[in-house]
C-alpha positions in Angstrom: -47.0 -65.1 -87.9 -44.9 -62.7 -89.9 -42.2 -61.0 -87.8 -41.0 -57.7 -89.3 -37.8 -55.8 -88.5 -38.0 -53.3 -85.6 -37.3 -49.9 -87.0 -34.0 -48.5 -85.7 -33.5 -44.9 -84.8 -32.2 -42.8 -87.7 -28.9 -41.0 -87.4 -27.0 -38.5 -89.6 -23.4 -37.4 -89.6 -22.1 -34.1 -91.1 -18.6 -32.6 -91.1 -17.2 -29.3 -92.1 -14.0 -27.2 -92.0 -13.8 -23.4 -91.9 -10.6 -21.7 -92.8 -10.1 -18.0 -92.0 -6.9 -16.1 -92.8 -6.3 -13.7 -89.9 -4.9 -10.2 -90.2 -2.1 -11.2 -87.8 -0.8 -13.5 -90.5 -2.0 -16.6 -88.8 -4.5 -19.1 -90.2 -7.6 -20.1 -88.2 -9.0 -23.6 -88.8 -12.2 -24.8 -87.2 -13.5 -28.4 -87.6 -17.1 -29.3 -86.8 -18.4 -32.8 -86.7 -22.1 -33.2 -85.9 -24.0 -36.5 -85.3 -27.8 -36.4 -85.0 -29.6 -39.4 -83.5 -33.4 -39.7 -83.6 -33.9 -41.2 -80.1 -35.1 -40.0 -76.8 -33.2 -40.9 -73.6 -35.4 -38.7 -71.4 -38.4 -41.0 -71.6 -36.4 -43.9 -70.2 -36.0 -45.7 -73.5 -33.4 -48.4 -73.4 -31.2 -48.2 -76.4 -28.9 -51.1 -77.3 -28.1 -50.4 -81.0 -25.6 -47.8 -81.8 -24.5 -46.9 -85.3 -23.0 -43.4 -85.7 -23.5 -42.1 -82.1 -20.7 -43.4 -79.9 -21.9 -46.0 -77.4 -19.7 -44.7 -74.6 -21.3 -41.3 -74.6 -24.8 -42.8 -75.1 -24.4 -44.9 -72.0 -23.2 -41.8 -70.1 -26.4 -39.9 -71.1 -28.6 -42.8 -70.1 -26.9 -43.8 -66.8 -26.5 -40.3 -65.3 -29.7 -38.7 -66.7 -27.7 -36.0 -68.5 -29.8 -33.3 -70.3 -26.8 -31.4 -71.7 -23.1 -31.9 -71.5 -20.4 -29.5 -72.6 -16.7 -30.2 -72.2 -13.6 -28.6 -73.7 -9.8 -28.9 -73.5 -7.8 -25.9 -74.5 -4.1 -25.2 -74.8 -3.2 -21.5 -75.1 -5.2 -18.3 -74.9 -7.4 -16.9 -77.6 -6.2 -13.4 -78.5 -9.4 -11.6 -79.3 -7.9 -8.3 -80.3 -5.6 -10.0 -82.8 -7.7 -12.8 -84.1 -11.3 -11.6 -83.7 -14.1 -13.6 -82.1 -13.9 -17.4 -82.3 -16.7 -19.5 -83.5 -17.0 -21.5 -80.3 -15.1 -19.9 -77.3 -13.4 -21.9 -74.6 -11.2 -21.0 -71.6 -7.6 -22.3 -71.2 -7.5 -25.7 -69.5 -10.5 -27.9 -69.0 -14.1 -26.7 -68.8 -17.1 -28.9 -68.0 -20.7 -27.8 -67.4 -23.7 -30.2 -67.3 -27.4 -29.9 -67.1 -29.0 -32.9 -65.4 -32.6 -34.0 -65.8 -35.1 -33.1 -63.0 -35.4 -36.8 -62.1 -31.9 -36.8 -60.5 -32.3 -36.9 -56.7 -28.6 -36.4 -55.6 -27.0 -34.1 -58.1 -23.7 -33.7 -56.3 -23.1 -37.5 -56.1 -24.1 -37.9 -59.7 -21.8 -35.1 -60.7 -18.9 -36.6 -58.9 -19.4 -40.0 -60.5 -19.9 -38.4 -63.9 -16.5 -36.5 -63.7 -14.7 -39.8 -62.9 -16.3 -41.5 -65.9 -15.5 -38.6 -68.2 -11.9 -38.6 -66.9 -11.5 -42.2 -68.1 -13.1 -41.6 -71.5 -11.0 -38.6 -72.4 -7.8 -39.5 -70.5 -7.9 -36.2 -68.5 -7.6 -35.1 -64.9 -11.3 -34.5 -64.5 -11.3 -36.6 -61.4 -9.8 -33.6 -59.6 -13.1 -31.8 -60.0 -14.8 -31.7 -56.6 -16.8 -29.4 -54.4 -13.9 -26.9 -54.0 -14.0 -26.0 -57.7 -17.7 -26.6 -58.6 -20.3 -23.9 -58.7 -24.0 -23.6 -59.6 -24.5 -20.5 -61.8 -27.9 -18.9 -61.5 -28.0 -17.0 -64.9 -24.8 -17.4 -66.9 -25.3 -20.8 -68.4 -28.6 -21.5 -70.0 -29.5 -24.7 -71.8 -28.5 -24.5 -75.5 -31.0 -27.2 -76.6 -34.7 -27.9 -76.0 -36.1 -26.4 -72.8 -34.7 -23.0 -71.9 -36.5 -22.9 -68.6 -34.7 -25.2 -66.2 -34.0 -25.1 -62.5 -30.4 -24.1 -61.9 -30.1 -26.6 -59.1 -29.6 -29.2 -61.8 -26.6 -27.3 -63.3 -23.0 -27.8 -62.4 -20.0 -25.9 -63.7 -16.3 -26.4 -63.1 -12.9 -25.6 -64.6 -9.4 -26.9 -64.3 -7.2 -24.0 -65.6 -4.0 -25.9 -65.2 -5.1 -28.9 -67.3 -2.5 -29.7 -70.0 -3.9 -30.9 -73.4 -1.8 -33.6 -75.1 -2.0 -36.4 -77.6 -3.6 -38.7 -75.0 -6.7 -36.3 -75.0 -6.9 -36.1 -78.8 -6.8 -39.8 -79.5 -10.0 -40.7 -77.6 -11.7 -37.6 -79.0 -11.0 -38.8 -82.6 -12.2 -42.3 -81.8 -15.7 -40.9 -81.1 -16.0 -40.0 -84.8 -17.8 -42.5 -87.0 -14.9 -42.8 -89.4 -12.2 -42.1 -86.8 -9.2 -40.5 -88.4 -9.1 -42.9 -91.4 -11.3 -40.9 -93.8 -12.9 -37.5 -94.3 -11.8 -34.3 -92.7 -10.4 -36.0 -89.6 -7.5 -37.2 -91.8 -6.0 -33.8 -91.3 -5.9 -34.0 -87.5 -2.3 -34.8 -87.1 -1.2 -34.4 -83.5 2.4 -33.2 -84.4 1.0 -30.2 -86.2 -2.0 -29.4 -84.0 0.1 -29.3 -80.8 2.7 -27.0 -82.4 0.1 -24.4 -83.2 -0.4 -21.1 -81.3 -3.8 -22.1 -80.1 -5.6 -25.5 -79.9 -9.0 -26.4 -78.5 -11.1 -29.5 -78.7 -14.6 -29.9 -77.4 -17.6 -32.2 -77.1 -21.2 -30.8 -76.9 -24.2 -33.0 -76.3 -27.7 -31.5 -76.3 -31.3 -32.4 -77.3 -32.5 -30.5 -80.4 -35.8 -30.3 -82.4 -36.2 -32.8 -85.2 -38.3 -30.4 -87.3 -39.4 -26.8 -87.2 -42.6 -27.6 -85.3 -40.5 -29.4 -82.6 -42.9 -32.2 -82.2 -40.1 -34.7 -81.6 -36.5 -34.4 -80.5 -33.1 -35.8 -81.5 -29.8 -35.9 -79.7 -27.0 -33.9 -81.2 -23.3 -34.7 -80.6 -21.1 -31.9 -81.8 -17.3 -32.4 -81.8 -15.3 -29.2 -82.5 -11.6 -28.6 -82.9 -10.1 -25.2 -83.4 -6.5 -24.3 -84.1 -4.5 -21.2 -85.0 -1.4 -21.9 -87.2 1.5 -19.5 -87.4 2.8 -19.9 -91.0 6.2 -18.7 -92.0 6.6 -15.9 -94.6 7.6 -16.9 -98.0 10.5 -15.4 -100.0 8.2 -12.9 -101.8 7.1 -11.5 -98.5 3.7 -13.2 -98.7 2.1 -15.6 -96.2 1.0 -18.5 -98.4 -0.9 -21.3 -96.9 -2.4 -24.7 -97.9 -3.7 -27.7 -96.2 -0.5 -29.5 -96.6 1.5 -26.7 -95.1 -0.9 -26.5 -92.1 -1.5 -30.2 -91.4 1.3 -32.0 -93.4 -1.5 -34.1 -94.9 -4.0 -33.8 -97.7 -7.5 -35.0 -98.1 -7.8 -38.4 -99.9 -11.4 -39.7 -99.6 -14.6 -38.7 -98.0 -16.0 -40.4 -94.9 -18.6 -42.9 -96.4 -20.9 -42.4 -93.3 -21.1 -38.6 -93.8 -24.1 -37.2 -95.5 -22.4 -33.8 -95.9 -18.7 -32.8 -96.1 -17.9 -29.2 -96.8 -15.0 -26.8 -96.6 -15.6 -23.1 -96.1 -13.0 -20.4 -96.7 -13.6 -16.9 -95.4 -12.8 -14.7 -98.4 -14.3 -11.5 -97.1 -10.8 -9.9 -96.9 -9.3 -11.9 -99.7 -11.1 -11.2 -103.0 -8.4 -13.0 -105.0 -10.1 -16.3 -104.3 -12.6 -16.3 -107.1 -12.5 -19.7 -108.6 -14.7 -21.3 -105.9 -18.4 -20.6 -105.4 -19.0 -17.7 -103.1 -21.9 -17.6 -100.7 -22.6 -14.4 -98.7 -23.6 -15.3 -95.1 -24.2 -13.4 -91.9 -21.8 -14.6 -89.3 -21.7 -13.2 -85.7 -23.5 -10.0 -86.7 -21.3 -9.2 -89.7 -21.6 -9.9 -93.4 -19.0 -12.5 -94.4 -18.4 -14.1 -97.8 -17.5 -17.7 -97.6 -16.3 -19.8 -100.5 -17.7 -23.3 -100.3 -16.4 -26.6 -101.8 -18.7 -29.6 -101.4 -17.8 -33.3 -101.7 -14.5 -32.7 -103.5 -11.9 -34.5 -101.5 -9.1 -35.4 -104.0 -6.5 -32.7 -104.4 -3.1 -32.3 -105.8 -0.5 -32.6 -103.1 1.5 -29.6 -104.3 -1.7 -27.4 -104.5 -3.7 -28.9 -101.7 -7.1 -27.1 -101.9 -5.8 -23.6 -102.2 -2.8 -21.3 -102.0 -3.7 -17.9 -100.7 -1.9 -14.7 -99.7 -3.3 -12.5 -96.9 -3.8 -8.9 -98.0 -3.1 -6.1 -95.7 -6.0 -4.2 -94.1 -7.6 -3.1 -90.9 -9.5 -5.8 -88.9 -12.8 -4.9 -87.5 -12.5 -4.8 -83.7 -14.7 -7.1 -81.7 -17.5 -5.3 -80.0 -16.9 -7.1 -76.7 -13.6 -7.8 -75.2 -12.4 -8.5 -71.6 -9.2 -8.7 -69.6 -8.3 -9.6 -66.0 -5.2 -9.2 -63.8 -4.1 -9.3 -60.2 -2.8 -6.1 -58.5 -1.1 -5.4 -55.2 2.2 -6.3 -53.5 3.2 -8.8 -50.8 1.7 -12.1 -50.0 -1.1 -11.0 -47.7 -3.7 -8.9 -49.7 -4.4 -8.1 -53.3 -7.0 -6.9 -55.9 -8.6 -8.6 -58.8 -9.3 -6.2 -61.7 -11.6 -7.2 -64.6 -11.8 -4.9 -67.6 -14.8 -5.2 -70.0 -14.6 -3.2 -73.3 -17.5 -2.1 -75.3 -16.3 -1.0 -78.7 -19.7 -0.1 -80.2 -19.6 3.6 -81.1 -23.2 4.5 -80.0 -25.0 1.5 -78.4 -24.8 0.2 -74.9 -25.7 -3.4 -73.9 -25.8 -5.5 -70.7 -23.3 -8.2 -69.9 -23.4 -11.0 -67.4 -20.2 -11.5 -65.5 -19.4 -14.8 -63.7 -16.4 -15.2 -61.4 -15.5 -18.4 -59.5 -12.7 -17.7 -57.1 -11.1 -20.5 -54.9 -11.7 -20.4 -51.2 -8.1 -19.7 -50.3 -8.5 -16.2 -51.8 -10.9 -14.6 -49.2 -12.8 -11.9 -51.0 -13.9 -8.7 -49.3 -17.2 -8.3 -51.1 -17.8 -4.9 -49.5 -14.8 -3.6 -51.5 -16.5 -4.5 -54.8 -16.6 -1.5 -57.2 -17.8 -1.2 -60.8 -16.8 2.0 -62.7 -17.4 3.1 -66.3 -15.9 6.3 -67.7 -14.8 7.4 -64.2 -18.3 7.0 -62.7 -19.9 4.3 -60.6 -21.9 1.8 -62.5 -24.3 0.0 -60.2 -25.1 -3.5 -61.3 -28.8 -4.3 -61.8 -28.4 -7.9 -60.6 -25.9 -9.4 -58.1 -25.7 -13.0 -57.0 -23.0 -13.9 -54.5 -22.4 -17.1 -52.7 -19.6 -16.9 -50.1 -17.0 -19.7 -49.9 -16.4 -22.2 -47.2 -12.9 -23.2 -46.4 -12.0 -26.5 -48.1 -15.6 -27.0 -49.1 -16.7 -24.6 -51.9 -15.4 -21.6 -53.8 -16.7 -18.0 -54.1 -19.4 -17.5 -56.8 -20.1 -13.9 -58.0 -22.6 -13.1 -60.9 -23.4 -9.6 -61.9 -25.5 -8.0 -64.7 -23.7 -4.8 -65.8 -24.7 -2.2 -68.4 -21.7 -1.3 -70.6 -21.9 2.3 -72.0 -21.0 2.8 -75.7 -17.3 3.1 -76.5 -16.2 2.6 -72.9 -14.1 0.5 -70.5 -15.9 -0.9 -67.4 -13.7 -2.0 -64.6 -14.7 -4.4 -61.8 -12.4 -4.5 -58.8 -12.6 -6.5 -55.6 -10.0 -7.0 -52.8 -9.0 -10.3 -51.3 -6.7 -11.8 -48.6 -4.6 -14.8 -49.1 -5.1 -17.8 -46.8 -2.3 -19.9 -45.3 -2.8 -23.5 -46.4 -1.8 -26.6 -44.6 1.5 -28.1 -45.6 -0.2 -31.1 -47.2 -2.4 -28.9 -49.4 0.4 -27.4 -51.4 1.2 -28.6 -54.9 4.5 -30.2 -55.7 5.7 -26.9 -57.2 4.1 -24.3 -54.8 6.5 -21.5 -55.9 5.0 -21.6 -59.4 1.7 -20.3 -58.0 -2.0 -21.3 -57.9 -4.3 -20.9 -60.9 -7.6 -19.1 -60.8 -10.1 -19.9 -63.5 -11.2 -17.5 -66.2 -14.1 -15.1 -65.8 -17.1 -15.8 -68.1 -18.8 -12.9 -69.8 -22.1 -13.5 -71.6 -24.0 -10.9 -73.6 -26.4 -10.2 -76.5 -24.2 -8.0 -78.6 -25.9 -5.6 -81.1 -25.5 -6.7 -84.7 -24.3 -4.5 -87.5 -26.6 -6.3 -89.9 -30.0 -8.0 -89.6 -29.5 -11.5 -88.3 -31.4 -14.4 -90.1 -33.6 -16.3 -87.6 -35.0 -18.7 -90.1 -34.0 -22.1 -88.7 -35.0 -24.0 -91.8 -32.4 -22.4 -94.1 -29.3 -24.4 -94.6 -26.5 -22.8 -92.6 -23.0 -23.8 -91.7 -22.6 -25.8 -88.5 -20.5 -23.2 -86.8 -23.3 -20.6 -87.1 -26.0 -22.7 -85.6 -24.6 -23.6 -82.2 -26.0 -20.8 -80.1 -29.8 -20.3 -80.6 -30.6 -17.0 -82.2 -34.1 -15.5 -81.8 -33.5 -11.9 -82.4 -32.5 -10.1 -85.6 -30.8 -7.1 -83.9 -28.4 -9.0 -81.7 -26.4 -12.2 -81.4 -25.1 -14.1 -78.4 -21.4 -13.8 -77.5 -19.5 -15.5 -74.7 -16.0 -14.2 -73.8 -13.4 -15.7 -71.4 -10.7 -13.7 -69.7 -7.2 -14.9 -69.0 -6.7 -17.3 -66.0 -4.9 -15.8 -63.0 -1.7 -17.0 -61.4 -1.6 -16.1 -57.8 1.3 -16.6 -55.3 0.3 -17.8 -51.8 2.4 -17.6 -48.6 4.7 -20.7 -49.0 6.7 -22.2 -46.1 10.3 -23.3 -46.5 9.8 -26.9 -47.4 13.6 -27.5 -46.9 13.4 -26.7 -43.2 11.8 -30.0 -42.2 14.7 -31.8 -43.9 17.2 -29.7 -42.0 15.4 -30.3 -38.7 15.2 -34.0 -39.3 19.0 -34.2 -40.1 20.0 -32.2 -37.1 17.7 -34.1 -34.8 18.8 -37.5 -35.9 22.5 -36.4 -35.5 21.9 -35.2 -31.9 19.9 -38.3 -31.0 22.5 -40.6 -32.5 25.4 -39.0 -30.6 23.6 -38.5 -27.3 21.7 -41.8 -27.2 24.7 -43.8 -28.5 27.0 -42.5 -25.8 24.5 -43.1 -23.0 23.8 -46.6 -24.3 27.5 -47.5 -24.3 27.9 -46.3 -20.8 24.9 -48.3 -19.6 25.6 -51.6 -21.4 29.4 -51.8 -21.6 31.2 -53.9 -18.9 34.8 -53.0 -17.7 37.3 -55.8 -16.7 41.0 -55.6 -15.5 43.2 -57.6 -17.9 46.7 -58.7 -16.8 49.5 -57.6 -19.1 51.0 -60.3 -21.3 54.7 -61.3 -20.8 57.2 -60.0 -23.2 58.7 -61.9 -26.1 62.1 -62.3 -24.4 60.6 -63.6 -21.2 58.5 -66.2 -23.1 61.6 -67.5 -25.0 63.6 -67.7 -21.7 60.9 -69.8 -20.1 60.8 -72.2 -23.0 64.6 -72.7 -22.7 64.3 -73.2 -18.9 61.6 -75.8 -19.4 63.9 -77.7 -21.8 66.7 -77.6 -19.2 64.4 -78.7 -16.4 64.7 -75.4 -14.6 61.6 -73.7 -13.1 60.3 -70.9 -15.3 60.5 -67.3 -14.4 57.6 -65.8 -12.6 
């Protein structure tokens, strides 16, 4: 009998870095690490051999029957009007949304256990995700992998807008890479520089994708992304020069031996001075962009690490879709939430899907909901609202609104602040309570024809969202998180009451106790010193002592 080797699932690892000089003078750096694994967890296959795909995440997919998992940790707010559209958007804080397979019977219990496991993997506070900040969107979050028709009952979405991103979150994220931070592009990920940037976001996306264009078999895709915006100082000549060493304080030394592709893209659309690298025109987010590409060249001079570039002056093309949100009103009883959605397209209108998840302690008056565009009422074509339950679940509001061309659409709703129990306040209640960002999803009209050919080799950042139309592209926009003040009691008053009560009890009870337990006796006065001396002398003389 001849025993042959059991064929192991094939896997592939690619990495890339995109650098875009921004018109604000900042530098936008986007890292993409993609691992493809030709295996199928959905059929119940037990996998025990892991090569490039991290075993911790593979066990999570298998144990909890996960179909898609998307998690991000972001520090700072992406300034769309100054920096343009990001490659992969994310809200401030932590965001987690998961599609479960239809074989899961108790989704809520599985979701709770999954958040606890992910909290340990990424050293984050995801264990604070519970039913009070979890919603089930009906239309805003569709699967990004295989199977676009899925029952939304198997979808869970939650955010922690106050989550702080630190080195303890970056370290386990880097350990998921096949080469870690020892070789390849991950060498540049130095925490001291990343966390001193104007914006920093790291994410993990897991989804099933087609193995070929006929989609007869599937693979699992793990995509790790890291985005940062660096504020570089102006040089003495008045130019903003940048390099890899200036941004990361490190240079690339060697390629990751496990990577099949390692590329660096530099957006030179607005910088024609960069001509010594190969230039490839690509369609990115509905606009023609020119990217210079360097492939498999990892050894650079430290003094001239990859490139020195000066950002020319010019007008930035405004994003077609932009959104803002703020709280209006006065006092601590009622208020209004205003959401502004901007359509900067000069002659085309397009629909947007707005999702709002509001905590239960802000009691929305849904009858006050108004949508106006150019001073006129704009009736939504679709509204899905799920009211909150105190201390059980938040509000969920989804609307499909048509944005007229070159307009501002305002969505307002009034709310009333609830009075919490004294044990439900945070340690710093006067700082306020955070409300997660609104999520706006839309198919934005493209200025050029989009390429829908999936077989053409494209950068990783341009292939995340599926694109099936040539005239539009998918955009997801997040607004700012809200900081709302709630009626806060005077927490120093219990201390004062305790001190006063203890003082009164000590004085009153102590006096009464002394009166009840103390015994009074009559004590004869002692004779004086002279009398005692006289009695001693009288005893010596044999005379009776004085009485």
